C-alpha positions in Angstrom: 206.2 277.4 111.7 202.5 277.6 111.5 200.1 280.2 112.7 198.1 280.6 115.9 194.6 281.2 117.0 193.5 284.5 118.3 193.8 284.8 122.1 191.5 286.2 124.8 192.6 289.7 124.1 192.9 289.4 120.3 195.9 290.2 118.2 199.2 288.4 118.5 199.7 285.8 121.3 201.6 286.7 124.4 204.4 285.2 126.5 202.0 284.8 129.4 199.6 282.6 127.4 202.2 280.3 125.8 203.8 277.1 126.9 207.4 277.7 127.9 210.6 275.7 128.1 213.2 277.4 130.4 216.6 275.7 130.0 218.0 277.3 133.3 214.9 275.9 135.1 215.5 272.5 133.6 219.1 272.4 135.0 218.0 273.7 138.4 215.2 271.2 138.7 217.3 268.2 137.5 215.6 267.7 134.2 219.0 268.1 132.5 222.5 267.6 133.8 225.8 268.0 132.0 227.4 264.7 131.0 224.2 262.8 131.4 221.3 261.6 129.2 218.0 262.4 131.0 214.5 261.8 129.8 211.0 262.3 131.0 208.1 264.7 130.6 207.5 268.4 131.3 204.0 269.4 132.3 202.3 272.8 132.6 199.3 273.9 134.6 196.9 276.9 134.4 195.0 277.8 137.6 195.8 274.5 139.0 194.5 272.5 136.0 196.7 270.6 133.5 197.3 272.8 130.4 199.9 270.8 128.4 202.7 268.3 128.5 205.6 267.1 126.3 208.1 264.3 126.4 211.8 265.2 126.3 215.3 263.9 126.2 218.2 266.1 127.4 221.2 264.6 125.7 224.3 266.0 127.3 226.6 263.1 126.7 228.0 264.2 123.3 230.3 267.2 123.6 229.5 269.8 120.9 226.2 268.1 120.1 224.2 268.7 123.3 220.5 269.0 122.5 216.9 268.6 123.6 214.7 266.1 121.8 211.1 267.1 122.2 208.1 264.9 121.4 204.4 266.0 121.7 201.1 265.8 120.0 199.7 268.8 118.2 196.0 268.9 117.5 193.5 266.1 118.1 191.5 263.5 116.3 192.1 263.1 112.6 194.2 266.4 112.6 196.6 265.2 115.3 200.3 265.5 114.5 203.1 263.7 116.3 205.8 266.2 116.5 209.5 265.5 117.0 211.6 268.6 117.4 215.3 269.0 118.1 216.7 272.0 120.0 220.4 272.5 119.9 222.2 273.6 123.1 225.3 275.7 123.7 227.0 277.4 126.6 228.9 280.5 127.6 231.4 280.9 130.4 230.5 283.8 132.8 233.2 285.9 134.3 232.6 284.2 137.7 233.3 280.8 136.2 231.1 277.8 135.4 228.9 277.4 132.4 225.6 279.0 131.4 223.6 276.9 129.0 221.4 278.3 126.2 219.0 277.0 123.6 219.4 277.9 119.9 216.1 279.0 118.4 215.3 276.5 115.6 214.0 279.3 113.4 216.0 282.5 114.2 219.1 280.6 115.2 219.7 282.9 118.1 220.8 282.0 121.6 218.0 282.2 124.1 217.1 281.0 127.6 213.4 280.3 126.8 211.4 278.9 124.0 207.6 279.3 123.6 204.7 277.5 122.0 201.7 279.8 121.7 198.1 278.6 121.3 197.6 277.5 117.7 201.4 277.3 117.2 203.1 274.2 115.8 206.7 274.3 117.1 208.6 275.7 120.0 210.6 278.9 119.1 212.0 282.0 120.6 209.9 285.0 121.6 211.4 286.9 118.7 210.5 284.2 116.2 206.9 284.2 117.3 206.9 288.0 117.9 205.3 287.5 121.3 204.3 290.4 123.4 203.7 290.6 127.1 200.1 290.9 128.5 201.1 293.8 130.7 202.0 295.7 127.5 198.4 295.3 126.3 196.7 296.5 129.4 195.9 300.2 129.3 197.1 301.9 132.5 193.5 302.4 133.7 192.9 298.6 133.4 195.9 297.3 135.3 194.4 297.5 138.9 191.2 295.8 137.7 193.2 293.1 135.8 195.3 292.5 138.9 192.1 292.4 141.1 190.6 289.8 138.7 193.7 287.6 139.0 193.6 287.8 142.8 189.9 287.0 142.8 190.5 283.9 140.7 193.2 282.9 143.2 190.8 283.4 146.1 188.0 281.6 144.2 185.5 284.5 144.4 183.4 286.1 141.7 185.2 288.6 139.4 184.2 292.2 139.5 184.1 295.2 141.8 182.2 294.7 145.0 182.8 291.0 145.2 183.2 289.5 148.7 186.2 287.2 149.1 186.6 284.4 151.6 189.5 282.3 152.6 189.9 279.3 150.3 190.0 275.8 151.9 193.6 274.9 152.7 195.0 278.4 152.6 196.8 279.5 155.7 195.2 282.4 157.6 198.3 284.6 157.4 198.6 284.0 153.6 194.9 284.9 153.3 195.4 288.0 155.4 198.2 289.1 153.1 196.1 288.5 150.0 193.1 290.3 151.6 195.2 293.4 152.3 196.3 293.5 148.7 192.7 292.8 147.6 191.4 295.9 149.3 194.2 298.0 147.9 193.5 296.9 144.3 189.8 297.4 144.7 190.3 300.9 146.0 192.7 301.6 143.1 190.3 300.1 140.5 187.4 302.2 141.9 189.5 305.4 141.6 190.4 304.5 138.0 186.8 303.8 137.2 185.6 307.1 138.7 188.3 309.0 136.8 187.4 307.3 133.6 183.7 308.0 134.0 184.5 311.6 134.7 186.5 311.9 131.5 183.6 310.4 129.6 181.1 312.8 131.1 183.4 315.8 130.2 183.8 314.5 126.7 180.0 314.0 126.3 179.4 317.6 127.6 181.9 319.0 125.2 180.2 317.3 122.3 176.8 318.6 123.3 
């Protein structure tokens, strides 16, 4: 496994900012089916824009040797690498019957439901192998309402920041917009309260220093 580039918030990459393969989702969505050999591509988007894609084969026709064969390009130009990666599959039998399929992390050799490829990474691997965190863990408690407000502002297509004026995006149903707007004002009020409390703490600290 190679390294990664620093993310927006610095430090190690997060689950939220990584490409993800979810084996349960693949079975639910028809990308894989027991007893069949299926092939195609998996694509990801970020804020409605393409953010990555890979080719895959779900080989489920060889009992005891079920696997995913992944193919993708890493890097660009003269540094481009054509990657071929094999991910072994296995299953457990829940108490209620049926089968639950898992992937084996190619590096930690542990059974997992999801594999990740962070920005700057070179192979899909488990969260444990990449030591991925969650973005919510990195947000200080006082920042959470503001971060949530920012995400909602991006969804509504308005400027980021307190005091911004949202409007209904083209194509969004009015009742959906009304629900988002109600949440919008709740988050802005919470962010304002946190900002005032934070400013008050700074003023008290500054007074104690003086």
